[in-house]
GUBAVO-645257 format. One record per residue (C-alpha): x, y, z. Coordinates in Angstrom, 1 decimal, padded with zeros to 4 digits. Example, Ala and Ser with C-alpha at 12.3 -4.5 7.8 and 13.67 -1.06 7.14 Angstrom:
BEGIN
{r {012.3, -004.5, 007.8}}
{r {013.7, -001.1, 007.1}}
//
This chain:
BEGIN
{r {000.0, 000.0, 000.0}}
{r {001.1, 003.5, -000.7}}
{r {003.6, 005.0, 001.9}}
{r {003.4, 001.8, 004.0}}
{r {007.1, 001.9, 004.7}}
{r {007.0, 005.6, 005.7}}
{r {004.5, 005.3, 008.5}}
{r {006.5, 005.2, 011.8}}
{r {003.8, 006.6, 014.2}}
{r {000.1, 005.9, 014.5}}
{r {-002.0, 008.4, 016.5}}
{r {-005.4, 007.1, 017.6}}
{r {-008.3, 008.9, 019.2}}
{r {-010.0, 007.1, 022.1}}
{r {-013.8, 007.7, 022.3}}
{r {-015.7, 006.8, 019.2}}
{r {-012.5, 005.4, 017.6}}
{r {-010.5, 002.9, 019.7}}
{r {-013.4, 002.5, 022.2}}
{r {-016.6, 000.9, 021.1}}
{r {-020.1, 002.1, 022.1}}
{r {-019.7, 000.3, 025.4}}
{r {-016.5, 002.3, 026.1}}
{r {-014.3, -000.7, 025.9}}
{r {-011.3, -001.7, 023.8}}
{r {-011.9, -004.9, 021.9}}
{r {-009.5, -007.8, 022.1}}
{r {-008.8, -007.4, 018.3}}
{r {-007.9, -003.7, 018.7}}
{r {-005.6, -004.5, 021.6}}
{r {-003.8, -007.3, 019.7}}
{r {-003.1, -005.2, 016.6}}
{r {-001.7, -002.3, 018.6}}
{r {000.6, -004.7, 020.5}}
{r {001.8, -006.2, 017.2}}
{r {002.6, -002.8, 015.7}}
{r {004.5, -001.7, 018.8}}
{r {006.4, -005.0, 018.5}}
{r {007.3, -004.0, 014.9}}
{r {008.7, -000.7, 016.1}}
{r {005.7, 001.5, 015.2}}
{r {005.1, 004.3, 017.7}}
{r {001.5, 004.1, 019.0}}
{r {000.2, 007.3, 020.5}}
{r {-003.2, 007.6, 022.2}}
{r {-004.6, 011.1, 021.5}}
{r {-007.7, 012.0, 023.5}}
{r {-009.7, 014.8, 024.9}}
{r {-009.9, 012.9, 028.2}}
{r {-008.0, 013.6, 031.3}}
{r {-005.0, 011.4, 032.1}}
{r {-006.9, 009.6, 034.9}}
{r {-009.8, 008.9, 032.6}}
{r {-007.7, 007.2, 029.9}}
{r {-004.7, 005.6, 031.6}}
{r {-006.6, 002.4, 032.5}}
{r {-007.1, 001.7, 028.8}}
{r {-003.4, 002.4, 028.1}}
{r {-002.5, -000.1, 030.8}}
{r {-005.1, -002.6, 029.7}}
{r {-003.7, -002.6, 026.1}}
{r {-000.1, -002.7, 027.4}}
{r {001.2, 000.2, 025.4}}
{r {004.6, 001.8, 026.1}}
{r {004.6, 005.0, 024.1}}
{r {003.5, 008.6, 024.7}}
{r {000.0, 009.8, 025.7}}
{r {-001.7, 013.0, 024.5}}
{r {-004.5, 014.2, 026.8}}
{r {-006.9, 017.1, 027.1}}
{r {-007.0, 017.5, 023.2}}
{r {-003.3, 018.2, 023.1}}
{r {-002.9, 020.4, 026.1}}
{r {-000.7, 017.9, 027.9}}
{r {001.7, 015.2, 026.6}}
{r {003.0, 012.4, 028.8}}
{r {006.1, 010.4, 028.1}}
{r {006.4, 006.6, 028.4}}
{r {007.2, 007.0, 032.1}}
{r {004.0, 009.1, 032.4}}
{r {005.8, 012.3, 033.2}}
{r {004.5, 015.6, 031.7}}
{r {006.8, 016.7, 028.8}}
{r {004.4, 019.3, 027.2}}
{r {001.7, 021.4, 028.8}}
{r {-000.4, 024.5, 028.1}}
{r {-002.8, 026.1, 030.5}}
{r {-005.2, 029.0, 030.3}}
{r {-004.5, 032.1, 032.5}}
{r {-006.7, 033.0, 035.5}}
{r {-008.6, 035.9, 033.9}}
{r {-009.5, 033.9, 030.8}}
{r {-010.6, 031.0, 033.0}}
{r {-012.8, 033.2, 035.1}}
{r {-014.4, 034.8, 032.0}}
{r {-015.2, 031.3, 030.7}}
{r {-016.9, 030.4, 033.9}}
{r {-019.0, 033.6, 033.7}}
{r {-020.1, 032.8, 030.2}}
{r {-021.2, 029.4, 031.3}}
{r {-023.2, 031.0, 034.1}}
{r {-024.7, 033.6, 031.8}}
{r {-026.0, 030.8, 029.4}}
{r {-027.0, 028.7, 032.4}}
{r {-025.1, 025.8, 030.9}}
{r {-023.3, 023.1, 032.7}}
{r {-019.5, 023.7, 032.8}}
{r {-016.5, 022.2, 034.5}}
{r {-012.7, 022.2, 034.1}}
{r {-009.5, 020.5, 034.8}}
{r {-006.8, 022.1, 037.0}}
{r {-003.6, 020.2, 037.9}}
{r {-005.2, 016.9, 036.9}}
{r {-008.2, 017.5, 039.1}}
{r {-011.8, 017.5, 037.8}}
{r {-013.3, 020.7, 039.3}}
{r {-016.9, 021.8, 039.1}}
{r {-019.2, 024.0, 041.1}}
{r {-021.7, 021.3, 042.1}}
{r {-022.9, 017.8, 041.2}}
{r {-025.8, 017.5, 038.7}}
{r {-027.3, 014.9, 036.5}}
{r {-024.9, 015.8, 033.7}}
{r {-022.0, 015.7, 036.1}}
{r {-023.1, 012.2, 037.4}}
{r {-023.3, 010.9, 033.8}}
{r {-019.8, 012.4, 033.0}}
{r {-018.4, 010.8, 036.2}}
{r {-019.9, 007.4, 035.2}}
{r {-018.5, 007.7, 031.7}}
{r {-015.0, 008.7, 032.7}}
{r {-014.5, 007.1, 036.2}}
{r {-013.2, 010.5, 037.5}}
{r {-013.5, 011.7, 041.1}}
{r {-014.9, 015.2, 041.4}}
{r {-013.6, 018.2, 043.4}}
{r {-016.4, 020.7, 044.2}}
{r {-015.1, 024.3, 044.2}}
{r {-016.3, 027.9, 044.0}}
{r {-014.6, 029.1, 040.9}}
{r {-015.0, 032.7, 042.0}}
{r {-013.1, 032.0, 045.2}}
{r {-010.1, 030.2, 043.6}}
{r {-006.9, 032.2, 043.5}}
{r {-005.9, 030.8, 040.1}}
{r {-008.1, 029.2, 037.6}}
{r {-005.4, 027.8, 035.4}}
{r {-007.6, 025.4, 033.4}}
{r {-005.8, 022.8, 031.4}}
{r {-009.2, 022.3, 029.7}}
{r {-012.6, 023.8, 030.3}}
{r {-015.8, 022.2, 029.1}}
{r {-019.4, 023.2, 028.4}}
{r {-021.9, 020.3, 028.1}}
{r {-025.4, 020.8, 026.7}}
{r {-027.6, 021.1, 023.6}}
{r {-025.6, 021.8, 020.5}}
{r {-027.6, 024.9, 019.6}}
{r {-026.7, 026.5, 022.9}}
{r {-023.1, 025.4, 022.6}}
{r {-022.9, 027.0, 019.2}}
{r {-024.2, 030.3, 020.7}}
{r {-021.4, 030.0, 023.3}}
{r {-018.9, 029.2, 020.6}}
{r {-019.8, 032.3, 018.7}}
{r {-019.6, 034.5, 021.8}}
{r {-016.1, 033.0, 022.5}}
{r {-015.1, 033.7, 018.9}}
{r {-016.2, 037.4, 019.2}}
{r {-014.5, 037.9, 022.6}}
{r {-011.3, 035.9, 022.2}}
{r {-010.8, 035.2, 018.5}}
{r {-008.0, 032.8, 017.9}}
{r {-006.6, 033.3, 021.4}}
{r {-008.4, 030.1, 022.4}}
{r {-008.5, 026.6, 021.0}}
{r {-012.1, 025.5, 020.7}}
{r {-013.2, 022.0, 019.7}}
{r {-016.4, 019.9, 019.7}}
{r {-015.3, 016.4, 020.8}}
{r {-019.0, 015.5, 020.1}}
{r {-022.0, 017.8, 019.4}}
{r {-022.8, 018.1, 023.2}}
{r {-019.2, 018.7, 024.4}}
{r {-017.5, 022.0, 023.7}}
{r {-013.9, 022.0, 025.0}}
{r {-011.8, 025.1, 025.5}}
{r {-008.0, 025.0, 025.8}}
{r {-004.9, 027.2, 025.4}}
{r {-004.5, 028.5, 021.9}}
{r {-001.4, 026.3, 021.3}}
{r {-003.2, 023.2, 022.4}}
{r {-004.4, 020.7, 019.8}}
{r {-003.8, 017.1, 018.9}}
{r {-002.0, 018.3, 015.8}}
{r {000.4, 020.6, 017.7}}
{r {001.1, 017.9, 020.3}}
{r {001.8, 015.4, 017.5}}
{r {004.1, 017.8, 015.7}}
{r {006.1, 018.2, 019.0}}
{r {006.4, 014.4, 019.3}}
{r {007.4, 013.9, 015.6}}
{r {010.1, 016.5, 015.9}}
{r {011.3, 014.9, 019.1}}
{r {011.7, 011.6, 017.3}}
{r {013.2, 013.0, 014.1}}
{r {010.1, 012.2, 012.1}}
{r {007.8, 014.3, 009.9}}
{r {004.1, 014.4, 009.3}}
{r {004.7, 012.1, 006.3}}
{r {005.6, 009.4, 008.8}}
{r {002.3, 009.8, 010.7}}
{r {-001.0, 008.0, 010.4}}
{r {-003.9, 009.4, 012.4}}
{r {-007.2, 007.8, 013.1}}
{r {-010.2, 009.6, 014.5}}
{r {-014.0, 010.3, 014.4}}
{r {-014.6, 013.8, 015.9}}
{r {-014.3, 017.4, 014.8}}
{r {-011.5, 017.8, 017.4}}
{r {-009.6, 015.2, 015.3}}
{r {-009.8, 017.3, 012.1}}
{r {-006.4, 019.0, 012.5}}
{r {-004.5, 015.9, 013.3}}
{r {-006.2, 014.0, 010.4}}
{r {-005.3, 016.8, 008.1}}
{r {-001.7, 017.1, 009.1}}
{r {-001.0, 013.4, 009.0}}
{r {000.6, 011.7, 005.9}}
{r {-002.5, 009.4, 006.1}}
{r {-005.6, 010.6, 007.9}}
{r {-008.2, 007.9, 008.5}}
{r {-011.7, 008.8, 009.5}}
{r {-014.1, 006.3, 011.2}}
{r {-017.4, 005.3, 009.5}}
{r {-019.3, 006.5, 012.6}}
{r {-017.9, 010.0, 012.2}}
{r {-020.2, 012.9, 011.2}}
{r {-020.8, 013.0, 007.4}}
{r {-019.4, 016.5, 007.3}}
{r {-016.1, 015.3, 008.7}}
{r {-015.9, 012.2, 006.5}}
{r {-016.2, 014.1, 003.3}}
{r {-012.8, 015.7, 003.9}}
{r {-010.8, 012.5, 004.0}}
{r {-010.3, 009.7, 001.4}}
{r {-009.1, 007.1, 003.9}}
{r {-012.0, 005.4, 005.7}}
{r {-012.2, 002.8, 008.4}}
{r {-015.2, 000.7, 009.6}}
{r {-017.1, 001.9, 012.7}}
{r {-015.8, 001.7, 016.2}}
{r {-018.3, -001.1, 016.8}}
{r {-016.8, -003.1, 013.9}}
{r {-013.2, -003.0, 015.1}}
{r {-012.5, -000.4, 012.5}}
{r {-009.1, 000.5, 013.9}}
{r {-008.0, -003.1, 013.8}}
{r {-009.4, -003.9, 010.4}}
{r {-007.8, -000.8, 008.8}}
{r {-004.3, -001.4, 010.4}}
{r {-004.3, -005.1, 009.5}}
{r {-005.0, -004.3, 005.9}}
{r {-002.6, -001.4, 005.7}}
{r {000.4, -003.1, 007.3}}
{r {-000.4, -006.5, 005.9}}
{r {-000.8, -008.2, 009.4}}
{r {-002.9, -011.3, 009.8}}
//
């Protein structure tokens, strides 16, 4: 297959890509990733999740490479030390909180690997069940420093689009804004993205984007899919996203990651 010998790194999104609808990694997906690592291919998990919400999958698979969390705001090395980090400043963080309050929309954030939120709610309970995180209840207005690694609004897409537009008007390109799914609007430092984090890792390893394959399903994967030598979009991705990429994988419930990698690398 074209460029097969050039691919030295495979970056894979978690939710909706490597994880199936039950939020599990299939045995087949685990096996293919282990085989590729055994052949010297760098496997990098790239997720919007916090470190604590994804590391169990990393350990379950038995990977040994880097991890990109918070949509590229933080990169961990193979010893799980932070080697790249971007955070928002206090004034910006406080303004984001005020916007969430103005729109009466659920919002929370991550500070120093802690999931912080003003109160538990039905949305928070569902998020907790989905991620396995432990909450820290805070009064954002009383915190001395709201240095969010990532801030999130969760709600109906129509309201989130209104918030997105307000953020666009107020901050322009001074923030990185991404929809990990239609109900999750995630806000990070302007230099944070999966693509930027991958560029950092590629340079660190003496590789280029031509050596990268990226696999994803969400709008927050668009940049990394676009910058990769081969960008692979999942069949369960939004139609608007799929039309931008020629390389397609089966859905996350059909072991799409495994099937594509098996065929591309000629692994049985």
